[in-house]
BAVOGU-190287 format. One record per atom (N, C-alpha, C, O): residue number from 0; residue in one letter; atom name; x, y, z. Coordinates in nm, 2 decimals, decimal comma. Each point is the difference from the previous one (the first is absolute). Layout:
<atoms>
NUM_A_CA_X_Y_Z
...
</atoms>
This chain:
<atoms>
0_X_N_1,26_-1,13_1,26
0_X_CA_-0,11_0,04_0,03
0_X_C_-0,10_0,07_-0,10
0_X_O_0,03_0,12_-0,04
1_X_N_-0,15_-0,18_-0,02
1_X_CA_-0,06_0,03_-0,09
1_X_C_-0,10_0,13_0,04
1_X_O_-0,08_0,01_0,09
2_X_N_0,09_0,07_-0,18
2_X_CA_-0,10_0,11_0,02
2_X_C_-0,15_0,00_-0,09
2_X_O_-0,02_-0,04_-0,12
3_X_N_-0,07_0,10_0,20
3_X_CA_-0,11_-0,02_-0,05
3_X_C_-0,09_0,14_-0,05
3_X_O_0,06_0,11_0,00
4_X_N_-0,16_-0,12_-0,04
4_X_CA_-0,07_0,13_-0,08
4_X_C_-0,01_0,09_0,14
4_X_O_0,03_0,12_-0,01
5_X_N_-0,08_-0,16_0,10
5_X_CA_-0,02_0,10_0,13
5_X_C_0,11_0,06_0,03
5_X_O_0,00_0,13_0,00
6_X_N_0,15_-0,19_0,02
6_X_CA_0,14_0,07_0,02
6_X_C_0,01_0,09_-0,10
6_X_O_0,02_0,12_0,04
7_X_N_-0,04_-0,14_-0,17
7_X_CA_0,02_0,09_-0,11
7_X_C_-0,09_0,16_0,02
7_X_O_0,04_0,11_-0,01
8_X_N_-0,17_-0,16_0,05
8_X_CA_-0,09_0,10_0,01
8_X_C_0,03_0,08_0,12
8_X_O_-0,02_0,12_0,00
9_X_N_0,08_-0,20_0,12
9_X_CA_0,06_0,11_0,10
9_X_C_0,11_0,06_-0,02
9_X_O_0,02_0,10_0,07
10_X_N_0,07_-0,14_-0,15
10_X_CA_0,09_0,06_-0,02
10_X_C_-0,01_0,16_-0,10
10_X_O_0,08_0,09_0,01
11_X_N_-0,20_-0,10_-0,10
11_X_CA_-0,01_0,06_-0,10
11_X_C_-0,08_0,16_0,10
11_X_O_0,01_0,11_-0,04
12_X_N_-0,06_-0,17_0,14
12_X_CA_-0,08_0,10_0,07
12_X_C_0,09_0,08_0,07
12_X_O_-0,02_0,12_0,01
13_X_N_0,14_-0,19_0,06
13_X_CA_0,09_0,07_0,07
13_X_C_0,08_0,08_-0,09
13_X_O_0,05_0,10_0,05
14_X_N_-0,03_-0,14_-0,17
14_X_CA_0,06_0,12_-0,09
14_X_C_-0,07_0,10_-0,03
14_X_O_0,05_0,11_0,00
15_X_N_-0,19_-0,13_-0,05
15_X_CA_-0,09_0,08_-0,06
15_X_C_-0,09_0,06_0,10
15_X_O_-0,04_0,12_-0,04
16_X_N_-0,02_-0,16_0,14
16_X_CA_-0,08_0,02_0,12
16_X_C_-0,14_-0,03_-0,06
16_X_O_-0,01_-0,06_-0,11
17_X_N_-0,09_0,10_0,17
17_X_CA_-0,13_-0,07_-0,02
17_X_C_-0,06_0,03_-0,13
17_X_O_0,01_0,11_-0,05
18_X_N_-0,07_-0,20_-0,03
18_X_CA_-0,06_0,02_-0,13
18_X_C_-0,09_-0,08_-0,02
18_X_O_0,00_-0,10_0,07
19_X_N_-0,08_0,09_-0,16
19_X_CA_-0,11_-0,05_-0,05
19_X_C_0,02_-0,15_-0,02
19_X_O_0,11_-0,03_-0,05
20_X_N_-0,21_-0,06_0,10
20_X_CA_0,02_-0,15_-0,03
20_X_C_0,02_-0,01_-0,12
20_X_O_0,10_-0,07_-0,03
21_X_N_-0,15_0,12_-0,07
21_X_CA_0,01_-0,04_-0,16
21_X_C_0,14_0,06_-0,04
21_X_O_0,06_-0,05_-0,10
22_X_N_-0,01_0,15_0,15
22_X_CA_0,14_0,03_-0,04
22_X_C_0,12_-0,09_0,08
22_X_O_0,12_-0,02_-0,04
23_X_N_-0,17_-0,02_0,15
23_X_CA_0,08_-0,11_0,07
23_X_C_0,01_-0,11_-0,07
23_X_O_0,11_-0,06_-0,03
24_X_N_-0,25_0,01_-0,01
24_X_CA_0,00_-0,16_-0,10
24_X_C_0,09_0,04_-0,10
24_X_O_0,10_-0,06_0,01
25_X_N_-0,10_0,14_-0,07
25_X_CA_0,07_0,03_-0,14
25_X_C_0,10_0,02_0,00
25_X_O_0,06_-0,03_-0,10
26_X_N_0,02_0,09_0,22
26_X_CA_0,15_0,02_0,00
26_X_C_0,05_-0,14_0,05
26_X_O_0,12_-0,02_-0,01
27_X_N_-0,20_-0,09_0,07
27_X_CA_0,05_-0,11_0,02
27_X_C_0,01_-0,08_-0,10
27_X_O_0,09_-0,09_-0,01
28_X_N_-0,21_0,11_-0,09
28_X_CA_0,05_-0,09_-0,11
28_X_C_0,08_0,08_-0,10
28_X_O_0,04_-0,08_-0,09
29_X_N_0,00_0,19_0,08
29_X_CA_0,11_0,03_-0,10
29_X_C_0,13_-0,05_0,08
29_X_O_0,09_-0,05_-0,07
30_X_N_-0,09_0,06_0,20
30_X_CA_0,14_-0,06_0,06
30_X_C_0,00_-0,15_-0,05
30_X_O_0,10_-0,06_-0,04
31_X_N_-0,21_-0,01_0,06
31_X_CA_0,02_-0,14_-0,05
31_X_C_0,05_-0,02_-0,14
31_X_O_0,09_-0,08_-0,04
32_X_N_-0,16_0,17_-0,01
32_X_CA_0,04_-0,03_-0,16
32_X_C_0,12_0,03_-0,03
32_X_O_0,06_-0,09_-0,07
33_X_N_0,01_0,20_0,09
33_X_CA_0,14_0,05_0,00
33_X_C_0,11_-0,07_0,06
33_X_O_0,12_0,01_-0,04
34_X_N_-0,15_-0,08_0,14
34_X_CA_0,07_-0,08_0,06
34_X_C_0,02_-0,15_-0,06
34_X_O_0,09_-0,08_0,02
35_X_N_-0,21_0,05_-0,10
35_X_CA_0,01_-0,11_-0,07
35_X_C_0,09_0,00_-0,12
35_X_O_0,06_-0,10_-0,05
36_X_N_-0,05_0,26_-0,01
36_X_CA_0,10_0,01_-0,08
36_X_C_0,11_0,01_0,03
36_X_O_0,08_-0,08_-0,04
37_X_N_-0,05_0,16_0,11
37_X_CA_0,16_0,04_0,05
37_X_C_0,06_-0,12_0,09
37_X_O_0,12_-0,02_-0,01
38_X_N_-0,20_-0,06_0,08
38_X_CA_0,06_-0,11_0,07
38_X_C_-0,04_-0,13_-0,03
38_X_O_0,06_-0,09_0,05
39_X_N_-0,16_0,07_-0,13
39_X_CA_-0,05_-0,11_-0,07
39_X_C_-0,05_-0,12_0,12
39_X_O_0,00_-0,12_-0,01
40_X_N_-0,02_0,21_0,09
40_X_CA_-0,09_-0,08_0,12
40_X_C_-0,10_0,09_0,06
40_X_O_0,01_0,12_0,00
41_X_N_-0,13_-0,19_0,05
41_X_CA_-0,11_0,08_0,06
41_X_C_0,05_0,06_0,12
41_X_O_0,08_-0,06_0,07
42_X_N_-0,12_0,20_-0,04
42_X_CA_0,02_0,06_0,14
42_X_C_-0,07_-0,03_0,10
42_X_O_0,05_0,01_0,11
43_X_N_-0,18_-0,08_-0,14
43_X_CA_-0,06_-0,07_0,10
43_X_C_-0,11_-0,11_-0,06
43_X_O_-0,07_0,02_-0,10
44_X_N_0,06_-0,12_0,19
44_X_CA_-0,09_-0,12_-0,07
44_X_C_-0,16_0,00_-0,04
44_X_O_-0,06_-0,07_-0,07
45_X_N_0,01_0,20_0,16
45_X_CA_-0,16_0,00_-0,03
45_X_C_-0,04_0,04_-0,13
45_X_O_0,07_0,08_-0,06
46_X_N_-0,17_-0,11_0,01
46_X_CA_-0,04_0,00_-0,12
46_X_C_-0,08_0,15_0,00
46_X_O_-0,07_0,05_0,09
47_X_N_0,09_-0,01_-0,23
47_X_CA_-0,08_0,12_-0,04
47_X_C_-0,09_-0,03_-0,10
47_X_O_0,04_-0,07_-0,10
48_X_N_-0,18_0,11_0,11
48_X_CA_-0,10_-0,04_-0,08
48_X_C_-0,03_0,15_-0,08
48_X_O_0,05_0,10_0,04
49_X_N_-0,13_-0,12_-0,16
49_X_CA_-0,05_0,10_-0,08
49_X_C_-0,12_0,05_0,05
49_X_O_-0,11_-0,04_-0,06
50_X_N_0,09_0,13_0,17
50_X_CA_-0,13_0,04_0,03
50_X_C_-0,05_0,10_-0,10
50_X_O_0,08_0,03_-0,09
51_X_N_-0,20_0,03_0,10
51_X_CA_-0,06_0,11_-0,07
51_X_C_0,08_0,12_-0,01
51_X_O_0,02_0,06_-0,10
52_X_N_0,03_-0,03_0,22
52_X_CA_0,09_0,12_0,00
52_X_C_0,14_0,01_-0,02
52_X_O_0,07_0,10_0,01
53_X_N_-0,03_-0,25_-0,06
53_X_CA_0,14_-0,01_-0,02
53_X_C_0,05_-0,11_0,09
53_X_O_-0,08_-0,08_0,06
54_X_N_0,23_0,07_-0,05
54_X_CA_0,07_-0,15_0,05
54_X_C_-0,05_0,04_0,18
54_X_O_0,01_0,11_0,06
55_X_N_-0,05_-0,20_-0,02
55_X_CA_-0,02_-0,03_0,15
55_X_C_0,07_-0,12_0,06
55_X_O_-0,02_-0,11_-0,06
56_X_N_0,09_0,12_0,15
56_X_CA_0,03_-0,11_0,10
56_X_C_-0,10_-0,03_0,10
56_X_O_-0,02_0,07_0,09
57_X_N_-0,05_-0,19_-0,11
57_X_CA_-0,13_0,00_0,10
57_X_C_0,09_-0,02_0,15
57_X_O_-0,05_0,06_0,10
58_X_N_0,14_-0,12_-0,07
58_X_CA_0,07_-0,02_0,12
58_X_C_0,01_0,15_0,07
58_X_O_-0,05_0,02_0,11
59_X_N_0,10_0,04_-0,17
59_X_CA_0,03_0,17_0,04
59_X_C_-0,14_0,08_0,02
59_X_O_-0,01_0,08_0,09
60_X_N_-0,08_-0,12_-0,19
60_X_CA_-0,13_0,05_0,01
60_X_C_-0,07_-0,04_0,12
60_X_O_-0,08_0,08_0,05
61_X_N_0,10_-0,18_0,00
61_X_CA_-0,09_-0,07_0,12
61_X_C_0,07_0,08_0,11
61_X_O_-0,06_0,02_0,11
62_X_N_0,19_0,02_-0,12
62_X_CA_0,05_0,08_0,12
62_X_C_-0,04_0,16_0,01
62_X_O_0,01_0,06_0,10
63_X_N_-0,06_-0,01_-0,22
63_X_CA_-0,04_0,15_0,02
63_X_C_-0,15_0,03_-0,04
63_X_O_-0,05_0,10_0,01
64_X_N_-0,02_-0,23_-0,06
64_X_CA_-0,12_0,03_-0,03
64_X_C_-0,09_0,11_0,10
64_X_O_0,00_0,02_0,12
65_X_N_-0,08_0,03_-0,22
65_X_CA_-0,09_0,10_0,07
65_X_C_0,07_0,14_0,04
65_X_O_-0,07_0,10_0,04
66_X_N_0,20_-0,11_-0,07
66_X_CA_0,07_0,14_0,03
66_X_C_0,04_0,06_-0,15
66_X_O_0,04_-0,06_-0,10
67_X_N_-0,08_0,20_0,11
67_X_CA_0,02_0,08_-0,13
67_X_C_0,16_0,03_0,00
67_X_O_0,08_-0,04_-0,08
68_X_N_-0,05_0,10_0,19
68_X_CA_0,16_0,03_0,04
68_X_C_0,05_-0,11_0,08
68_X_O_-0,06_-0,05_0,09
69_X_N_0,19_0,00_-0,13
69_X_CA_0,08_-0,07_0,07
69_X_C_0,12_0,05_0,05
69_X_O_0,09_0,04_-0,08
70_X_N_-0,07_-0,05_0,22
70_X_CA_0,13_0,05_0,06
70_X_C_0,11_-0,09_0,07
70_X_O_0,11_0,03_0,05
71_X_N_-0,18_-0,16_-0,05
71_X_CA_0,05_-0,10_0,05
71_X_C_-0,03_-0,13_-0,02
71_X_O_-0,11_-0,01_0,04
72_X_N_0,17_-0,11_-0,08
72_X_CA_-0,03_-0,12_-0,03
72_X_C_0,01_-0,10_0,12
72_X_O_0,12_-0,04_0,01
73_X_N_-0,18_0,00_0,06
73_X_CA_-0,03_-0,12_0,13
73_X_C_0,11_-0,10_-0,05
73_X_O_-0,01_-0,06_-0,11
74_X_N_0,10_0,04_0,19
74_X_CA_0,08_-0,13_-0,04
74_X_C_0,14_0,04_-0,10
74_X_O_0,10_-0,07_0,00
75_X_N_-0,11_0,18_-0,08
75_X_CA_0,09_0,04_-0,09
75_X_C_0,15_0,03_0,08
75_X_O_0,02_0,09_0,08
76_X_N_0,09_-0,19_-0,13
76_X_CA_0,10_0,03_0,07
76_X_C_0,09_0,01_-0,11
76_X_O_0,02_-0,09_-0,08
77_X_N_0,06_0,25_0,08
77_X_CA_0,09_0,05_-0,11
77_X_C_0,12_-0,10_0,02
77_X_O_0,08_-0,01_-0,09
78_X_N_-0,05_-0,05_0,20
78_X_CA_0,13_-0,06_0,04
78_X_C_0,03_-0,11_-0,07
78_X_O_0,11_-0,05_0,00
79_X_N_-0,22_0,00_-0,08
79_X_CA_0,02_-0,13_-0,04
79_X_C_0,03_0,03_-0,17
79_X_O_0,02_-0,09_-0,07
80_X_N_0,00_0,22_0,01
80_X_CA_0,03_0,05_-0,11
80_X_C_0,16_0,00_-0,03
80_X_O_0,07_0,08_0,05
81_X_N_-0,03_-0,17_-0,14
81_X_CA_0,16_0,00_-0,01
81_X_C_0,03_0,15_-0,09
81_X_O_-0,10_0,06_-0,04
82_X_N_0,23_-0,03_0,03
82_X_CA_0,01_0,11_-0,06
82_X_C_-0,02_0,04_-0,14
82_X_O_-0,04_0,11_-0,04
83_X_N_0,05_-0,24_-0,04
83_X_CA_-0,04_0,02_-0,14
83_X_C_-0,16_0,00_-0,01
83_X_O_-0,06_0,02_-0,10
84_X_N_0,00_-0,04_0,22
84_X_CA_-0,16_0,04_-0,02
84_X_C_-0,02_0,11_0,01
84_X_O_-0,05_0,07_-0,08
85_X_N_0,10_-0,03_0,19
85_X_CA_-0,01_0,15_0,04
85_X_C_0,03_0,09_-0,11
85_X_O_-0,07_0,10_-0,01
86_X_N_0,18_-0,13_-0,07
86_X_CA_0,03_0,08_-0,11
86_X_C_-0,10_-0,03_-0,11
86_X_O_-0,03_0,10_-0,07
87_X_N_-0,02_-0,21_0,03
87_X_CA_-0,10_0,02_-0,08
87_X_C_-0,12_0,10_0,02
87_X_O_-0,03_0,07_-0,09
88_X_N_-0,04_-0,07_0,22
88_X_CA_-0,11_0,07_0,03
88_X_C_0,07_0,14_0,01
88_X_O_-0,07_0,09_-0,06
89_X_N_0,18_-0,06_0,11
89_X_CA_0,04_0,14_-0,03
89_X_C_-0,02_0,06_-0,13
89_X_O_-0,04_0,11_-0,03
90_X_N_0,08_-0,21_-0,05
90_X_CA_0,02_0,03_-0,16
90_X_C_-0,17_0,06_-0,04
90_X_O_-0,04_0,10_-0,05
91_X_N_-0,03_-0,21_0,07
91_X_CA_-0,13_0,02_-0,02
91_X_C_-0,09_0,11_0,06
91_X_O_-0,10_0,04_-0,06
92_X_N_0,15_0,00_0,20
92_X_CA_-0,06_0,10_0,06
92_X_C_0,05_0,16_-0,08
92_X_O_-0,08_0,09_-0,03
93_X_N_0,21_-0,09_0,00
93_X_CA_0,04_0,10_-0,08
93_X_C_-0,08_0,01_-0,12
93_X_O_-0,02_0,12_-0,04
94_X_N_-0,02_-0,21_-0,04
94_X_CA_-0,04_0,02_-0,13
94_X_C_-0,16_0,01_0,00
94_X_O_-0,05_0,08_-0,06
95_X_N_-0,02_-0,17_0,15
95_X_CA_-0,13_0,01_-0,01
95_X_C_-0,05_0,07_0,16
95_X_O_-0,12_0,02_0,01
96_X_N_0,18_0,00_0,06
96_X_CA_-0,05_0,03_0,14
96_X_C_-0,05_0,15_0,00
96_X_O_-0,06_0,02_0,11
97_X_N_0,05_0,07_-0,20
97_X_CA_-0,07_0,12_0,00
97_X_C_-0,13_0,00_-0,06
97_X_O_-0,08_0,09_0,01
98_X_N_0,07_-0,22_-0,07
98_X_CA_-0,14_-0,02_-0,09
98_X_C_-0,10_-0,02_0,13
98_X_O_0,05_-0,04_0,11
99_X_N_-0,17_0,07_-0,14
99_X_CA_-0,11_-0,01_0,08
99_X_C_-0,06_-0,13_-0,01
99_X_O_0,02_-0,04_-0,11
100_X_N_-0,09_-0,04_0,18
100_X_CA_-0,06_-0,13_-0,03
100_X_C_-0,08_0,00_-0,13
100_X_O_-0,01_-0,10_-0,07
101_X_N_-0,05_0,20_0,05
101_X_CA_-0,09_-0,02_-0,11
101_X_C_0,11_0,01_-0,13
101_X_O_0,00_-0,08_-0,10
102_X_N_0,08_0,18_0,11
102_X_CA_0,09_-0,02_-0,12
102_X_C_0,08_-0,14_-0,01
102_X_O_0,03_-0,04_-0,11
103_X_N_0,00_-0,02_0,23
103_X_CA_0,06_-0,13_-0,02
103_X_C_-0,09_-0,11_-0,08
103_X_O_0,02_-0,07_-0,10
104_X_N_-0,13_0,09_0,18
104_X_CA_-0,13_-0,10_-0,04
104_X_C_0,01_0,00_-0,18
104_X_O_0,02_-0,09_-0,07
105_X_N_-0,06_0,23_0,04
105_X_CA_0,02_0,02_-0,13
105_X_C_0,10_-0,04_-0,10
105_X_O_-0,03_-0,04_-0,11
106_X_N_0,13_0,04_0,16
106_X_CA_0,15_-0,05_-0,05
106_X_C_-0,01_-0,16_-0,02
106_X_O_0,04_-0,05_-0,11
107_X_N_-0,08_-0,01_0,21
107_X_CA_-0,01_-0,14_0,01
107_X_C_-0,11_-0,06_-0,11
107_X_O_0,01_-0,10_-0,07
108_X_N_-0,12_0,20_0,06
108_X_CA_-0,11_-0,06_-0,08
108_X_C_0,06_0,01_-0,18
108_X_O_-0,05_-0,06_-0,09
109_X_N_0,15_0,14_0,08
109_X_CA_0,06_0,03_-0,14
109_X_C_0,11_-0,13_-0,03
109_X_O_0,02_-0,05_-0,11
110_X_N_0,03_-0,01_0,22
110_X_CA_0,10_-0,10_-0,01
110_X_C_-0,07_-0,13_-0,02
110_X_O_-0,11_-0,03_0,04
111_X_N_0,21_-0,05_-0,12
111_X_CA_-0,03_-0,14_-0,03
111_X_C_-0,05_-0,10_0,10
111_X_O_-0,09_-0,07_-0,02
112_X_N_0,16_0,07_0,15
112_X_CA_-0,01_-0,10_0,10
112_X_C_-0,12_0,01_0,05
112_X_O_-0,05_-0,11_0,02
113_X_N_-0,03_0,24_0,02
113_X_CA_-0,11_0,00_0,04
113_X_C_-0,12_-0,05_-0,09
113_X_O_-0,08_-0,08_0,02
114_X_N_0,09_0,16_-0,15
114_X_CA_-0,08_-0,04_-0,10
114_X_C_-0,05_-0,13_-0,05
114_X_O_-0,11_-0,04_-0,01
115_X_N_0,27_-0,03_0,00
115_X_CA_-0,01_-0,14_-0,06
115_X_C_-0,06_-0,11_0,13
115_X_O_-0,08_-0,09_-0,03
116_X_N_0,11_0,11_0,15
116_X_CA_-0,07_-0,06_0,12
116_X_C_-0,14_0,03_0,00
116_X_O_-0,07_-0,09_0,03
117_X_N_0,02_0,21_-0,07
117_X_CA_-0,16_0,03_0,02
117_X_C_-0,06_-0,07_-0,14
117_X_O_-0,11_-0,05_-0,01
118_X_N_0,20_0,05_-0,11
118_X_CA_-0,07_-0,09_-0,11
118_X_C_-0,13_0,10_-0,03
118_X_O_0,01_0,12_0,00
119_X_N_-0,12_-0,21_-0,02
119_X_CA_-0,12_0,06_-0,07
119_X_C_-0,08_0,06_0,14
119_X_O_-0,11_0,05_-0,02
120_X_N_0,15_-0,05_0,14
120_X_CA_-0,08_0,02_0,11
120_X_C_-0,04_0,15_-0,03
120_X_O_0,09_0,08_-0,04
121_X_N_-0,22_-0,05_0,06
121_X_CA_-0,04_0,14_-0,02
121_X_C_0,04_0,10_0,11
121_X_O_0,03_-0,03_0,12
122_X_N_-0,02_0,15_-0,17
122_X_CA_0,06_0,10_0,09
122_X_C_-0,09_0,01_0,12
122_X_O_-0,12_0,00_-0,01
123_X_N_0,19_0,01_0,11
123_X_CA_-0,06_0,01_0,14
123_X_C_-0,05_-0,13_0,06
123_X_O_-0,06_0,01_0,11
124_X_N_0,08_-0,11_-0,18
124_X_CA_-0,04_-0,13_0,07
124_X_C_0,07_-0,05_0,06
124_X_O_0,11_0,05_-0,02
125_X_N_-0,11_-0,16_0,13
125_X_CA_0,08_-0,07_0,09
125_X_C_0,08_-0,06_-0,10
125_X_O_-0,03_-0,02_-0,12
126_X_N_0,14_-0,03_0,18
126_X_CA_0,11_-0,08_-0,05
126_X_C_0,11_-0,04_0,10
126_X_O_0,06_0,07_0,07
127_X_N_-0,06_-0,22_-0,08
127_X_CA_0,12_-0,03_0,11
127_X_C_0,11_-0,06_-0,08
127_X_O_0,09_-0,07_0,05
128_X_N_-0,10_0,09_-0,19
128_X_CA_0,11_-0,05_-0,08
128_X_C_0,15_0,05_0,04
128_X_O_0,02_0,12_0,01
129_X_N_0,07_-0,21_0,01
129_X_CA_0,13_0,05_0,04
129_X_C_0,06_0,07_-0,12
129_X_O_-0,03_-0,03_-0,11
130_X_N_0,13_0,12_0,16
130_X_CA_0,08_0,06_-0,08
130_X_C_0,14_-0,07_-0,01
130_X_O_0,07_0,03_0,09
131_X_N_-0,02_-0,13_-0,18
131_X_CA_0,11_-0,08_0,04
131_X_C_0,13_0,08_-0,03
131_X_O_0,01_0,10_-0,07
132_X_N_0,08_-0,17_0,14
132_X_CA_0,14_0,06_0,02
132_X_C_0,05_-0,01_-0,15
132_X_O_0,07_0,09_-0,05
133_X_N_-0,11_-0,16_-0,01
133_X_CA_0,08_-0,03_-0,14
133_X_C_-0,04_0,14_-0,08
133_X_O_0,08_0,08_-0,05
134_X_N_-0,22_-0,07_0,04
134_X_CA_-0,06_0,12_-0,05
134_X_C_0,04_0,15_0,03
134_X_O_0,00_0,10_-0,08
135_X_N_0,03_-0,12_0,22
135_X_CA_0,07_0,14_0,04
135_X_C_0,15_0,02_-0,05
135_X_O_0,04_0,10_-0,05
136_X_N_0,03_-0,21_0,06
136_X_CA_0,13_-0,01_-0,04
136_X_C_0,03_0,04_-0,13
136_X_O_0,09_0,08_-0,03
137_X_N_-0,16_-0,13_-0,05
137_X_CA_0,01_0,02_-0,16
137_X_C_-0,04_0,11_-0,02
137_X_O_0,07_0,08_-0,07
138_X_N_-0,18_-0,03_0,12
138_X_CA_-0,07_0,13_-0,06
138_X_C_0,11_0,11_0,06
138_X_O_0,04_0,08_-0,09
139_X_N_0,01_-0,06_0,20
139_X_CA_0,07_0,10_0,07
139_X_C_0,16_0,01_-0,05
139_X_O_0,07_0,11_-0,01
140_X_N_-0,04_-0,25_-0,02
140_X_CA_0,15_0,01_-0,06
140_X_C_-0,02_0,07_-0,11
140_X_O_0,07_0,10_-0,02
141_X_N_-0,19_-0,14_-0,08
141_X_CA_-0,02_0,07_-0,14
141_X_C_0,01_0,16_0,01
141_X_O_0,02_0,07_-0,11
142_X_N_-0,03_-0,01_0,23
142_X_CA_-0,03_0,14_0,01
142_X_C_0,16_0,06_-0,01
142_X_O_0,03_0,12_-0,02
143_X_N_0,06_-0,22_0,04
143_X_CA_0,13_0,04_0,05
143_X_C_0,07_0,05_-0,12
143_X_O_0,11_0,05_0,00
144_X_N_-0,18_-0,07_-0,12
144_X_CA_0,09_0,03_-0,14
144_X_C_0,13_-0,07_-0,02
144_X_O_0,11_0,05_0,01
145_X_N_-0,16_-0,18_-0,05
145_X_CA_0,13_-0,06_-0,01
145_X_C_0,03_-0,01_-0,17
145_X_O_0,03_-0,11_-0,05
146_X_N_-0,04_0,21_-0,01
146_X_CA_0,03_0,01_-0,12
146_X_C_0,14_0,00_-0,04
146_X_O_0,04_-0,03_-0,11
147_X_N_0,06_0,06_0,24
147_X_CA_0,14_-0,01_-0,05
147_X_C_0,04_-0,16_-0,01
147_X_O_0,10_-0,03_-0,07
148_X_N_-0,17_-0,07_0,13
148_X_CA_0,01_-0,14_-0,02
148_X_C_-0,05_-0,04_-0,14
148_X_O_0,05_-0,11_-0,04
149_X_N_-0,10_0,16_-0,02
149_X_CA_-0,06_-0,03_-0,14
149_X_C_0,09_0,03_-0,12
149_X_O_0,06_0,10_0,01
150_X_N_-0,05_-0,17_-0,12
150_X_CA_0,05_0,03_-0,12
150_X_C_-0,05_0,11_-0,09
150_X_O_0,05_0,02_-0,11
151_X_N_-0,15_0,05_0,17
151_X_CA_-0,06_0,07_-0,09
151_X_C_0,08_0,16_-0,04
151_X_O_-0,05_0,07_-0,09
</atoms>
């Protein structure tokens, strides 16, 4: 059974309780990114785009649109998530979960996947440019500090 971004979002909400839509979007983004690094496969098939305030999964956005605080995602089914998938999300929540939506958004703005997808799009301007799986995997894998694998 394939998990979707709304399943991941519902799992996050059950683990952490209600949160801002911004925070939920960024936690889903980081869950996708780290799953690509650790499991070398996408956590969910839905695309993530480089919106003005950071990475956003439009398919999830449509489900919580006009809500500042989200406490439930309609159609989200945590039972579709495999143990390795919930393990990824749990690690992401342990690391990023205490940050606010604004802090997470600011963090993504400093990272290459969002910046590269935005290119020369002016700050605050709309963009539907996708943040690719490849860019996420490459960037976040690089954060793991693989210096032990080099001859330096």
